[in-house]
KEROZA-480175 format. One record per atom (N, C-alpha, C, CB): y, z, x; residue in three letters. Coordinates in steps of 0.1 Angstrom, whole numbers, plus 2048, in hexadecimal, padded with zeros to 3 digits. Glycine has a CB too. Layout:
// residues N
YZXAla ...
// end
This chain:
// residues 288
7F67FD80AMet 7FF805801Met 80C7FF806Met 7FD816803Met 80F7F1807Asp 8207F480CAsp 82A7F980EAsp 8267F380BAsp 82E805806Ile 83680B803Ile 84A80D80FIle 82B816802Ile 85180A80CAsp 85C80E814Asp 86681A810Asp 863803817Asp 865825805Ala 869830805Ala 86283B7F5Ala 87982E807Ala 85F8447FCIle 85984D7F2Ile 8658567EDIle 84D8577F8Ile 86985B7E3Glu 8728627DDGlu 86B86F7D7Glu 8788597D4Glu 86F87A7D9Leu 86988A7D5Leu 8768957D1Leu 85F8917E6Leu 8738977C4Ala 8838A27C5Ala 8798AD7BAAla 89A8987BAAla 8838B47B8Asp 8808C07ACAsp 8898C17ABAsp 8798CD7ACAsp 88E8D37A5Glu 89C8D379CGlu 8A58D57A8Glu 89D8E0790Glu 8A78D37B7Arg 8AF8D67BEArg 8B38D57C9Arg 8AF8DC7BDArg 8AE8C47CBAla 8AD8BD7D5Ala 8A28B37D9Ala 8AF8C57DCAla 8A58A47DBLys 89B8957DALys 89D8947EDLys 8A58837CDLys 88F8917EEVal 88D88B7FAVal 88787C7FBVal 885893801Val 88A870803Val 88686A806Val 881866813Val 889867802Val 86F85D809Val 86B85C81CVal 86285081EVal 86186B823Val 86484682DSer 86084082FSer 856841830Ser 86483E834Ser 84683782DPro 840837830Pro 836831843Pro 841835826Pro 84382383EArg 84481B849Arg 84E81D856Arg 84680F844Arg 854828852Gln 85982D866Gln 85783C863Gln 87182B86FGln 847836868Gly 84184386FGly 83E84F85FGly 84F84A87DGly 840855857Ala 84385D84AAla 84D86384DAla 83A867843Ala 85A85E854Ala 86686A856Ala 87286A84CAla 86E866865Ala 877871845Ile 87C87283DIle 88A86E842Ile 87887E837Ile 890869835Leu 89D860837Leu 8A8867834Leu 89E85382DLeu 8A6870827Arg 8AD87B823Arg 8AA887819Arg 8B587681FArg 8B088E81ETyr 8AB89A818Tyr 8B68A0810Tyr 8A68A4821Tyr 8BB8A0801Asp 8C98A47FEAsp 8C68B07F6Asp 8D18997F6Asp 8D38B77F4Ala 8D18C07EAAla 8D68BF7DEAla 8D38CB7EEAla 8D88C87D1Leu 8DD8C37C6Leu 8E18D47C5Leu 8D48B97BALeu 8F18CF7C6Arg 8F98DE7C6Arg 8F58DE7BCArg 9078E17C8Arg 9018EE7B8Ser 9018ED7A1Ser 90D8E87A5Ser 9008FF791Ser 9158E37A8Asp 9258D979EAsp 9168CC7A1Asp 9408D57ABAsp 9108CB79EGly 90B8C2799Gly 9038B37A3Gly 9158C0792Gly 9068B67B2Met 9118A97BBMet 9068AF7CAMet 92B8AF7BDMet 8FE8A47D0Phe 8F48A27D8Phe 8FC8A17E3Phe 8EC8967D5Phe 8FE8AC7F0Thr 9028AB7FBThr 8F18AF806Thr 90F8B77FBThr 8F789E815Pro 8E98A081APro 8E28AF821Pro 8E7895823Pro 8DC8B581EVal 8D78C082AVal 8D68BB836Val 8CA8C5829Val 8CD8AE83BIle 8CC8A5849Ile 8D189C847Ile 8C089F84EIle 8D7896855Lys 8E188C858Lys 8D187D84FLys 8E888C871Lys 8DB876844Pro 8D586F83EPro 8D185F84CPro 8DF86E82DPro 8C785E846Ser 8C684F84CSer 8D184584BSer 8BC849846Ser 8D283A859Glu 8DB831859Glu 8D6825860Glu 8E683685FGlu 8C382285DGly 8C0810858Gly 8B3817863Gly 8CD7FE85EGly 8AF806863Leu 8A180986CLeu 89E81587CLeu 89D7F7872Leu 89C81D87BLeu 895824882Leu 89F834888Leu 89081888DLeu 8A782E882Lys 8B0840880Lys 8B184686FLys 8C683D885Lys 8A984F87APhe 89E85C86DPhe 8A9861867Phe 89186C874Phe 8A986D85FGly 8AC87985CGly 89E883868Gly 8AC87A849Gly 895883864Ser 88E889869Ser 87E87E86ASer 890897862Ser 87B87C87BGln 86D87787BGln 867883882Gln 86A868884Gln 85787D880Leu 84C888887Leu 84C884891Leu 83E889883Leu 84189189DLeu 84488A8A7Leu 8368928ACLeu 85488B8AELeu 8348868B0Ala 81B8898B3Ala 81C8798B8Ala 80988C89DAla 80F87F8C6Pro 8088888C8Pro 8108928D6Pro 7FB8818C8Pro 81F88E8D4Trp 8268968DBTrp 8328948D9Trp 8248968E6Trp 83B8A08DFSer 84C8A08DESer 85089D8EBSer 8558AE8D9Ser 85A8928EAAsn 8638918F5Asn 85B8888FEAsn 8668A08FBAsn 85D887914Arg 860886913Arg 85088591EArg 86B88690CArg 84B876924Ile 83F87B92DIle 84887793DIle 82E871928Ile 84687E943Ser 84E873952Ser 84186E95FSer 85D88195DSer 843864965Gly 83A864970Gly 82A85996CGly 836876973Gly 82F84C962Gly 82A848958Gly 81C84C94FGly 82A83D95CGly 81C85D94EGly 81485D94BGly 81087194AGly 80D852955Gly 803873950Phe 7FF87D94FPhe 7ED87E959Phe 80187F93EPhe 7EA88795DGlu 7E388A965Glu 7DF89995AGlu 7E988A976Glu 7CF89895CPhe 7C589B94FPhe 7B78A1953Phe 7C288C947Phe 7B28AE958Glu 7A58AF95BGlu 7A58A1964Glu 7998B294EGlu 7A889F96CLys 7A989497ELys 7A7888975Lys 797897990Lys 7AF88696FArg 7B087496AArg 7BE86E963Arg 7A487195CArg 7C286396CPhe 7CF868967Phe 7CF861959Phe 7DC865970Phe 7DA85D952His 7DA855942His 7E5850948His 7DC85D931His 7E6847948Ala 7F983B947Ala 7FB837935Ala 7F6820953Ala 80883D934Ile 80F83C92BIle 81C83892EIle 80F846925Ile 822825925Glu 82A81D923Glu 83582291FGlu 82681491DGlu 83F823920Pro 84C82891APro 84C81E90EPro 859826923Pro 84D822906Asn 84D8208F5Asn 85781D8EDAsn 84982B8EDAsn 8668238F4Val 86D8228EFVal 87C8198F7Val 86C82E8EBVal 87D8108EEGlu 8878058F7Glu 89780C8FCGlu 88C7F58EBGlu 89C80A90AGly 8A4816910Gly 8A181E918Gly 8A781D90AGly 894823912Glu 88E82F918Glu 883830928Glu 88583590BGlu 88083292EPro 87B82D940Pro 872839937Pro 888830954Pro 86C84192DPhe 86484A930Phe 85B84A923Phe 86D857934Phe 84A84C91DPro 84C84E90EPro 85185790CPro 84384E906Pro 8568518FDLeu 85C8618F5Leu 8578648E8Leu 86E8628F2Leu 8548678E3His 8528718DEHis 84586A8D0His 8638768DAHis 83E8688DCGly 82E8668D2Gly 8298578CBGly 8308728C3Gly 8248548C5Asp 8298448BBAsp 8258478AFAsp 8218358BEAsp 82B8528ABAla 825857896Ala 83484F894Ala 82587188DAla 83B855897Phe 84684E891Phe 85283F88EPhe 84B855895Phe 840835899Gln 84582C89DGln 83F826892Gln 8448288AAGln 83182B891Lys 82A824882Lys 824828878Lys 82181C884Lys 82581B86DPro 82381E85FPro 81A826862Pro 820813854Pro 820830853Trp 81383A84DTrp 80B83683ETrp 818849849Trp 80583D83BArg 7FD83682EArg 7FE846823Arg 7E6830834Arg 80784081CLeu 80584F80ALeu 7F684F80CLeu 8098487F2Leu 7F986080BAla 7E6861808Ala 7E98687F7Ala 7DA873818Ala 7F186D7F4Arg 7F58707E6Arg 8028757E3Arg 7ED8797E0Arg 80587A7DBArg 80E87A7D4Arg 8118817C4Arg 80F86D7D4Arg 81B88D7C5Thr 8228917B4Thr 83288A7B4Thr 8258A67B2Thr 8368997A9Gly 8498927ACGly 84B8997B9Gly 85989879DGly 8458A37BESer 84D8B07C9Ser 8488A87D2Ser 8498C37CBSer 8398A97D5Glu 8318AA7E1Glu 82989B7EAGlu 8278B37DCGlu 82F8997F5Ala 82488F7F4Ala 81C88D804Ala 82C87F7EDAla 816888806Glu 80888580BGlu 80A87C81CGlu 7FE87A7FDGlu 80C87B821Phe 80B86C82FPhe 7FF86C83BPhe 81A86C83BPhe 7F886883EVal 7F2862845Val 7EE85984FVal 7F2862842Val 7EC85F859Leu 7EC851866Leu 7DD85486DLeu 7FD853876Leu 7D984A86BSer 7CD84C871Ser 7CB83E87ESer 7BF84D863Ser 7D2839882Asp 7D083788CAsp 7DD834897Asp 7C682D88AAsp 7DD83F897Gly 7E58468A1Gly 7E48408B2Gly 7E08568A1Gly 7E88408BFAla 7E38378C5Ala 7EA8348D1Ala 7E182F8BFAla 7ED83B8E0Ile 7FB83A8E4Ile 7F183E8F3Ile 80A8468DCIle 7F58348FDGly 7EA83D90AGly 7DC83E905Gly 7F084E90DGly 7D784B907Pro 7CE854907Pro 7CA8598FAPro 7D285D90FPro 7D08528F5Tyr 7D485C8E6Tyr 7CC8578DATyr 7E685C8E1Tyr 7C78568D2Arg 7BD8548C9Arg 7C38628BDArg 7AB8548D1Arg 7C585E8B6Tyr 7C68698ABTyr 7C8864898Tyr 7D58728B1Tyr 7C6872894His 7C886D881His 7D587E882His 7B086F870His 7E0879879Ala 7EA881874Ala 7E9880868Ala 7F687F877Ala 7EF88D860Ser 7F5887852Ser 7FA893852Ser 7ED881844Ser 80C897848Val 81289B848Val 814898839Val 81889A852Val 8178A6831Leu 8198B0823Leu 8298AE825Leu 8118C5823Leu 8338AA81CTyr 83E8AA817Tyr 83C8B6809Tyr 84389C816Tyr 8448BE80CAla 8448C2802Ala 8558CD7FAAla 8358C8803Ala 8588CB7F0Leu 8648D27EELeu 8608DC7E3Leu 8718C97EBLeu 8678E67E4Glu 8658F57DCGlu 8718FA7DCGlu 85B9007E2Glu 8748F67CEAsp 8829017C9Asp 8918F97D4Asp 87D9197D0Asp 8918EF7D9Gly 8978E97DDGly 8958EA7F0Gly 8A28ED7D6Gly 88B8F17F2Ala 8878F1802Ala 87B8EA804Ala 8868FF808Ala 87D8E2810Leu 8728D7812Leu 86E8DC81DLeu 8758C7814Leu 85F8D8821Ser 8568DE827Ser 84B8D282DSer 8528E881ESer 84F8D4838Ala 8468C6841Ala 83C8C784AAla 84D8BF84AAla 8328C884BThr 8208CD84CThr 81D8C2852Thr 8158CD83DThr 81A8C5862Leu 8138B5866Leu 8088BF86CLeu 81E8A7875Leu 7FA8B686CThr 7F08B5875Thr 7E98AB87BThr 7E98B9871Thr 7E58B488AVal 7DF8A4891Val 7D58A6897Val 7E789C89CVal 7CD899894Glu 7BF89E899Glu 7BA8918A0Glu 7B38A488BGlu 7B689B8B0Asn 7B38928BBAsn 7A38878BAAsn 7B389E8C8Asn 7A787F8B7Arg 79E8708B3Arg 79886B8C2Arg 7AA85F8AAArg 79C86E8CFAla 7968668D9Ala 78B86E8DBAla 79E8648E5Ala 77D8698E4Ala 77786B8EAAla 7788778FAAla 77585F8EAAla 78287D8F7Ile 788888900Ile 7908958FBIle 790882908Ile 78B89B906Arg 79C8A7904Arg 7A78A090BArg 79C8B990DArg 7AD8A78FFLeu 7BD89B90BLeu 7CB8A98FELeu 7C0877904Leu 7D48AC904Pro 7E18B7905Pro 7E78AD8F8Pro 7EE8BA918Pro 7E78BA8F2Tyr 7F58B58E2Tyr 7FD8B78E4Tyr 7F78BB8D5Tyr 8068B88DAGly 8128C08DAGly 8168B78C9Gly 81D8BD8EBGly 8218BC8C1Leu 8238B88BBLeu 8348BD8B5Leu 8188B88B6Leu 83E8B88AFGly 8498BE8A3Gly 84D8B6897Gly 8568C28A9Gly 85B8BA89BPhe 8638B3890Phe 8718AD897Phe 8678BE883Phe 8758A988EHis 88789D894His 88989D88BHis 88B88C89CHis 8968AB882Pro 89C8A7879Pro 8AA8A5882Pro 89B8AF86DPro 8B389B87ETrp 8C089987FTrp 8C889E875Trp 8C388D880Trp 8D58A8878Phe 8DF8AC871Phe 8EC8AA871Phe 8DE8B5871Phe 8F68AC869Arg 9028AA867Arg 90C8B0871Arg 9038AE85AArg 9138AB87DArg 91E8B7881Arg 9288B5881Arg 91E8BB88BArg 9348BC886Asn 9418B787FAsn 9458CD889Asn 9418B2863Asn 9558CA889Ala 9568CD896Ala 9518E388FAla 96A8C689EAla 94F8E1880Arg 94C8F587BArg 9408F787BArg 9518FB86BArg 9358E487FThr 9278EB87CThr 9288F6888Thr 9178E087CThr 91E904888Ser 91490A88ESer 90691088ASer 91A912892Ser 902916899Leu 8F491689CLeu 8F2923898Leu 8F09138AALeu 8E792B896Gln 8E1932899Gln 8CD936897Gln 8E9938895Gln 8CC9358A7Ala 8C19368B3Ala 8BD93A8BBAla 8C09338B8Ala 8B39458B8Ser 8B294D8BESer 8AA9478CCSer 8AE9578B6Ser 8A99458D6Ala 89F9438E5Ala 8A094E8EFAla 8A49358EFAla 8969488F8Asn 894951906Asn 89894D911Asn 88895290AAsn 89C93E914Gly 89D93A91FGly 8A092A91AGly 88F93E928Gly 8A991E920Val 8AB91491FVal 8A5907931Val 8BB91891AVal 89D90592ATrp 89A8FA937Trp 8A88F193ATrp 88B8ED931Trp 8AC8E9943Leu 8B28E194ALeu 8AF8D594CLeu 8B48E6953Leu 8B98D094BGlu 8AF8BE951Glu 8B48B695CGlu 8B08B0944Glu 8B68B095FAsp 8BB8A7966Asp 8C389895EAsp 8AE8A496EAsp 8C4893968Glu 8C9884964Glu 8C287B95CGlu 8CB87D96FGlu 8B587D95EArg 8A9877958Arg 8A487C946Arg 89E87C963Arg 8AC88C942His 8AD88E93AHis 89889893EHis 8B488192FHis 897898947Leu 88589F949Leu 88D8AE94DLeu 87789495BLeu 8868BB94CPro 8868CA952Pro 88A8C995APro 87D8D1956Pro 88E8D6961Thr 8948D2973Thr 88C8E7977Thr 8B28CF975Thr 8908EE96AArg 8918FB969Arg 89490095FArg 8968FF970Arg 88C91095FMet 89291394EMet 89C922952Met 88291793FMet 8A792094CAla 8B5929950Ala 8B2932940Ala 8C891C952Ala 8BC941948Pro 8BA94793DPro 8CC945938Pro 8B195793EPro 8C394992ALeu 8D5945923Leu 8DD94B92DLeu 8DA94E912Leu 8E495492DThr 8ED961930Thr 8F595293EThr 8E2977938Thr 8F194A945Asp 8F293F951Asp 8FE930944Asp 8D9937957Asp 8F9933934His 8FB92A932His 907930923His 8EE921931His 907936920Pro 90E93D915Pro 91493590BPro 91994691BPro 91592590DAsp 91791E903Asp 90F91C8FDAsp 91A915904Asp 901921904Trp 8F891B8F9Trp 8ED91F8F9Trp 8F790E8F8Trp 8F59328F0Asp 8F193D8EEAsp 8EA9378E1Asp 8FD9488EEAsp 8E59358DAPhe 8E99328C8Phe 8DF9448C7Phe 8DD91C8BBPhe 8DD9518C9Ser 8D895E8BFSer 8E29638B7Ser 8D396A8C7Ser 8EE95F8BALys 8F99618B0Lys 9009568ACLys 90396B8B4Lys 90395189CArg 90694A89FArg 9109458A5Arg 90494889AArg 9129328A6Ala 91C9318B1Ala 91D9228AFAla 9199378C0Ala 92691D8B2Pro 9319108B1Pro 9229098BCPro 9479138BAPro 91D8FB8B9Leu 91B8F48C1Leu 9228EE8D2Leu 91A8EF8BALeu 91F8EA8D6Pro 9278E88E2Pro 9318E38E6Pro 9238E38E9Pro 93A8E08EFAsp 9438D48EBAsp 9388C88F1Asp 9538D58F4Asp 9318C88F9Thr 92D8C0902Thr 9208BE908Thr 9338C2908Thr 91C8B1907Trp 9098B4908Trp 9048BE904Trp 9018B5915Trp 8F98BA902Val 8F48C3904Val 8E98BB8FDVal 8F98D0901Val 8D68BC904Asn 8C98B7901Asn 8BE8BD907Asn 8C98AA904Asn 8BD8C9903Asn 8B48D690AAsn 8AB8DD903Asn 8BB8E190EAsn 89A8E2909Ala 8918E1904Ala 8958F3900Ala 8848DB90CAla 8998FB8F7Phe 89590A8F6Phe 88E9128FAPhe 89290C8F0Phe 88391D8FCGlu 87B9238F9Glu 87A9338F9Glu 87491D900Glu 8709328F1Gly 86E9428EAGly 87D9468DAGly 8729518FDGly 8799378D7Trp 87B9388CATrp 8739408C0Trp 87B92D8C7Trp 8759488B6Asp 87394C8AEAsp 8719448A1Asp 8799548AFAsp 87193A8A3Gly 86B930896Gly 87493288AGly 85B935891Gly 88293988CArg 88F93787FArg 89C935888Arg 891948874Arg 8A692787DAla 8AF92B882Ala 8B8927875Ala 8B0925890Ala 8C692287ASer 8CD92786ESer 8DC91786ESer 8D393E873Ser 8E2914869Ile 8EB90A86AIle 8F090A85EIle 8E68FE86EIle 90190D862Val 90790E85DVal 913907859Val 90791585FVal 9178FF84FGln 9198EF84AGln 9268F5846Gln 90D8E583DGln 9348FC848Pro 93D901847Pro 9478F5839Pro 942904857Pro 9478E783CAsp 94E8D9836Asp 9448DA826Asp 9498C7843Asp 9388D9827Asp 92F8D681EAsp 92A8E2818Asp 9268CE823Asp 9328F1818Ala 9278FE819Ala 91F8FF813Ala 92B90A816Ala 9188FE81DMet 90B90181EMet 903903827Met 9078FC81AMet 8FC90C826Val 8F291082FVal 8E390E830Val 8F491B82DVal 8E0908841Ile 8D1904843Ile 8C890E846Ile 8CF8FA84DIle 8BA90F841Ser 8B391984ASer 8A490D851Ser 8AC92A83DSer 8A691385EIle 89A909860Ile 890915868Ile 89F8F986CIle 87E91485FGlu 87A91C85FGlu 86A915869Glu 87B923851Glu 865919871Ala 857910877Ala 849919879Ala 85B90A888Ala 84291387CSer 83591C87BSer 83A91D887Ser 825918876Ser 82A92988DPro 83092F89FPro 82B92B8ABPro 82D93F8A2Pro 82091E8A7Ser 81C90F8AESer 82B90C8B7Ser 8189008A0Ser 83390D8ADLeu 8429038B0Leu 84F90F8B9Leu 84B8FC89BLeu 84A9108C5Ser 85291F8C8Ser 85F9178D2Ser 84792D8D4Ser 85F90A8D2Val 8679068D5Val 8748F88CFVal 8629078DDVal 8809008D4Phe 8878F68CAPhe 8918ED8D2Phe 8908FF8BEPhe 8958DC8D5Val 89E8D88DAVal 8A68D38D4Val 89C8D38E0Val 8AF8DA8D5Leu 8BD8D68D9Leu 8C38C88D9Leu 8BF8DA8E4Leu 8CB8BD8D7Tyr 8CE8B18DDTyr 8DC8B08CETyr 8BE8A38DETyr 8ED8B48D7Ser 8F78B08D3Ser 8FC8A78DFSer 8FF8BB8CDSer 8FF89D8DCPro 9028998E5Pro 90F8998E9Pro 8FE8918E5Pro 91A8998E1Ala 92D89D8E1Ala 9308A88D3Ala 93A88A8DEAla 9428AE8D8Arg 94A8AE8C7Arg 9498A98C2Arg 9558AE8C2Arg 9488998C4Asp 94D8908B6Asp 94688A8B3Asp 9588888B6Asp 93888B8B9Ala 9288888ADAla 92B88C8A0Ala 9188938B0Ala 92488589BAsp 92288588EAsp 91788988DAsp 924879887Asp 91188D897Phe 8FD893894Phe 8F88A38A3Phe 8EC87C89CPhe 8F58A4899Phe 8EC8AC8A9Phe 8DC8AB89FPhe 8F28C58AFPhe 8D38B18AECys 8C78B28A8Cys 8C08BF8ABCys 8BF8A88ABCys 8B98C98A0Phe 8B08D18A2Phe 8A38CF8A0Phe 8B28D989EPhe 8968CC8AFGlu 88F8CB8ADGlu 8838D68ADGlu 8908C38B1Glu 8818D98A5Pro 8708E18A6Pro 8638DB8B3Pro 8688DE894Pro 8638E08B5Val 8508D58BEVal 84D8E78C9Val 8578BB8D1Val 8408E38C7Ser 8358E88D0Ser 8378EB8DCSer 82B8DF8D1Ser 8428E88EAHis 8438E68F2His 8468E68FBHis 8438E38F0His 8508E0902Arg 8588DE910Arg 85C8D1915Arg 8508E491AArg 8638CD915Val 8658C291AVal 8608BA927Val 86E8C291AVal 85A8B192BAsp 84D8B0932Asp 83F8B4936Asp 84E8AF938Asp 83E8B9927Ala 8328C692AAla 8278C192EAla 82D8CF91EAla 8228B592EHis 8138AD935His 8178B5943His 811897936His 8218B3949His 81F8B695BHis 8278C395FHis 8258A8966His 8288C7955Ile 8318DF957Ile 8288E594CIle 84C8E494FIle 8208DE943Gly 81A8E593CGly 81D8E992DGly 8198EE943Gly 8178ED929Gly 8178F2914Gly 8158F0906Gly 81F8F390EGly 80F8E690DLeu 8098DA906Leu 7F98E2901Leu 8088CA912Leu 7F18E28F4Arg 7E78E58F1Arg 7D88DE8F0Arg 7EC8E78E9Arg 7CE8DE8FCThr 7C68D28F6Thr 7BE8D78E8Thr 7BC8CD903Thr 7B88CB8EALeu 7B18C48DCLeu 7A18BD8E2Leu 7BF8B58D5Leu 7998C58DDGlu 7908BF8DEGlu 78C8B18D2Glu 7888CA8E0Glu 7808AB8D2Pro 77F89D8D0Pro 7808A68C1Pro 7718928D7Pro 78289E8BAArg 7848A68ABArg 7898B08A0Arg 77E8A88A9Arg 7918B48ABGlu 79B8C08AFGlu 7A58BE8A8Glu 7A18C08BEGlu 7AF8CB8A3Ser 7BB8C589ASer 7C38CD89BSer 7B98C288DSer 7D08CE896Ile 7DC8D889EIle 7E28D5888Ile 7EC8CD8B4Ile 7F08E2887Thr 7F88E687DThr 7FF8EC882Thr 7F48EB873Thr 80F8DE87FSer 8178EA87ESer 81F8E2875Ser 81F8F188CSer 82C8F1871Arg 8328EF864Arg 83F8F1863Arg 82D8F585BArg 84C8E6860Met 8588ED862Met 85E8EF84FMet 8638E286EMet 8668F4851Arg 86F8F9844Arg 87D8F5842Arg 871907844Arg 8808F0837Leu 8908EE839Leu 8918F582ALeu 8988DB83BLeu 89A8FD832Arg 8A2903821Arg 8B590281FArg 89E919820Arg 8B4909816Trp 8C9904814Trp 8C990D806Trp 8D08EC80FTrp 8D691180EHis 8DC918801His 8EF917804His 8D592D7FFHis 8F39197FCGlu 90991B7F5Glu 9099207F8Glu 91391D7E8Glu 91791D803Leu 91D92C806Leu 92992A7FALeu 925930818Leu 
// end
């Protein structure tokens, strides 16, 4: 079944998902008390520009042309134009199949995940309940060998001068000019990146993984009179914050299971053939 978009709705929100574009969320809009819809995430603006995409069988970059695992090197080619390293796996680049749906829930399946040595089956269940959106992502190793896996979610949010963030972490990975991690630093060395208490987004570039996250975050959007809460399962103990500049109209807050370039510095979960992992993200909103 070739479907461009599936719309889910309940009495407080609506969501549009694109099976063709990696089962990505294109829109998630809140129905306010005044009867008007307001975007919770930044709406899609065209082909391969998502409101939130799925990350599997890993998140972020792999350096070195691939990785070595159990004394065997596995080559992986770059998969995104303009990027020198393979990025975010291939789940977001493939069409998914609609497996089932109701008015407020839909499950999508990817049966042919295949990049580098990875062969995997994935499913995602999106569900609306009282306006809150949950996404439950499961990935099963279908390769004939053990492999290290990771996954996550990549929502995009609107940004303006008054947007602020709260998200606690133990430390932040610094990056080099290739966007690869160099070392872990305490947040006391980077007070502009300390969001243990609600703080504005930094004015300058940030594209870093924060470790020791407790799976809870909130985004305050005064111009929309809205607070967005993010809840993630314990397996998603890292968040990646991408915010290119103060004048950008977006930023990304990505709940993920591992640090950047984890294939070389650790943090992935080894799956036996036919073993699976599941992670969940929930977005809630309320009016100010």
